[in-house]
C-alpha positions in Angstrom: 96.8 165.0 9.9 96.6 161.3 10.3 93.7 159.1 9.2 91.5 158.0 12.0 92.4 154.4 11.5 96.1 155.2 12.1 95.3 156.5 15.6 93.6 153.4 16.9 95.3 150.8 19.1 95.2 147.7 16.9 94.1 144.4 18.6 97.8 143.3 18.5 98.7 146.4 20.5 96.2 145.6 23.3 96.3 143.2 26.3 93.1 141.2 26.1 93.5 138.1 28.2 93.4 138.1 32.0 96.5 135.8 31.9 98.4 138.5 30.2 97.4 141.1 32.8 98.2 138.7 35.6 101.7 138.0 34.2 102.5 141.7 33.9 101.2 142.5 37.4 102.9 139.5 39.0 106.3 139.5 37.2 106.6 143.0 35.8 108.4 146.1 37.0 106.1 148.6 38.8 106.3 152.4 38.7 103.9 154.3 40.9 102.9 157.8 39.9 100.6 160.5 41.0 98.0 159.9 38.2 98.4 156.2 37.6 100.5 153.1 38.5 102.3 151.4 35.7 103.4 147.8 35.5 105.4 146.5 32.6 107.2 143.3 31.5 109.3 142.8 28.3 107.5 140.8 25.6 108.7 138.8 22.7 106.9 141.0 20.1 108.2 143.8 17.9 105.8 146.3 19.6 104.4 147.4 22.9 101.0 146.2 24.1 98.8 148.1 26.6 96.1 147.2 29.0 94.0 149.4 31.3 92.6 148.9 34.7 90.1 151.5 36.0 88.3 150.6 39.2 85.1 152.1 40.6 87.2 154.1 43.0 87.9 156.4 40.0 84.2 157.2 39.7 81.1 156.2 37.9 81.0 154.7 34.4 81.3 158.1 32.7 84.4 159.0 34.7 86.0 155.6 34.2 85.4 155.7 30.5 86.9 159.2 30.3 90.0 158.0 32.3 90.4 155.1 29.8 90.1 157.4 26.9 92.7 159.8 28.3 95.2 157.0 29.0 94.7 155.4 25.6 95.2 158.8 23.9 98.4 159.5 25.9 99.7 156.0 25.1 99.0 156.5 21.4 100.7 159.9 21.3 103.8 158.4 23.0 103.7 155.3 20.8 104.3 157.4 17.7 107.7 158.3 19.0 108.7 154.7 19.3 111.8 153.5 21.0 112.4 151.4 24.1 112.3 147.7 24.8 108.9 146.2 23.6 106.8 145.6 26.7 103.4 144.6 27.9 102.2 147.6 29.9 99.3 147.8 32.3 98.2 151.2 33.4 96.1 151.4 36.6 94.2 154.7 36.8 93.9 156.9 39.9 91.1 159.4 40.5 93.6 162.4 40.2 93.9 161.5 36.5 90.5 163.2 35.8 91.7 166.5 37.2 94.8 167.2 35.0 95.5 168.6 31.6 96.6 166.6 28.6 100.1 168.1 28.9 100.4 167.1 32.5 99.2 163.5 31.7 101.8 163.3 28.9 104.6 164.5 31.2 103.6 162.0 33.9 103.5 159.2 31.3 106.9 160.2 29.9 108.4 160.3 33.5 107.0 156.9 34.3 108.2 155.4 31.1 111.7 156.8 31.7 111.7 155.3 35.2 110.5 152.0 33.7 113.4 152.0 31.2 115.9 152.6 34.0 114.4 149.8 36.1 114.2 147.3 33.2 117.7 148.1 32.2 118.9 147.2 35.7 117.1 143.9 35.6 118.3 142.9 32.1 120.9 140.2 31.9 124.4 141.2 31.0 125.2 140.6 27.3 127.4 137.8 26.4 127.5 134.0 27.0 125.6 132.8 30.0 127.5 130.6 32.5 126.8 126.9 32.3 124.8 125.9 35.4 126.2 122.4 35.2 129.5 123.7 35.9 
């Protein structure tokens, strides 16, 4: 069993500035799912960073806090496996999130991250020297 401190998202693993959220939502790759929408953009850090958006459409304060807890927990469990291109990820919760089991949420997150990897791979520049724009 891990120590409680090892399970937390460290400040360096969180998106905290509105400019970071805006950059991801504006320039990132979107993946829409049944339980949440995900937007992600590669970052220049050695690790992923996550931000959450849970609107009042999800429910009252208790439901919104539960949705955030569920998403953070799923992200932490997935984080332990590592892998993938380090990204800034924004998860936008949907009301349906509150009606599923932990296993269903984990499967949805895994599917969304796989779709994200595919889309990011198709947008990545080809390896090798870049052509000189000057000609």
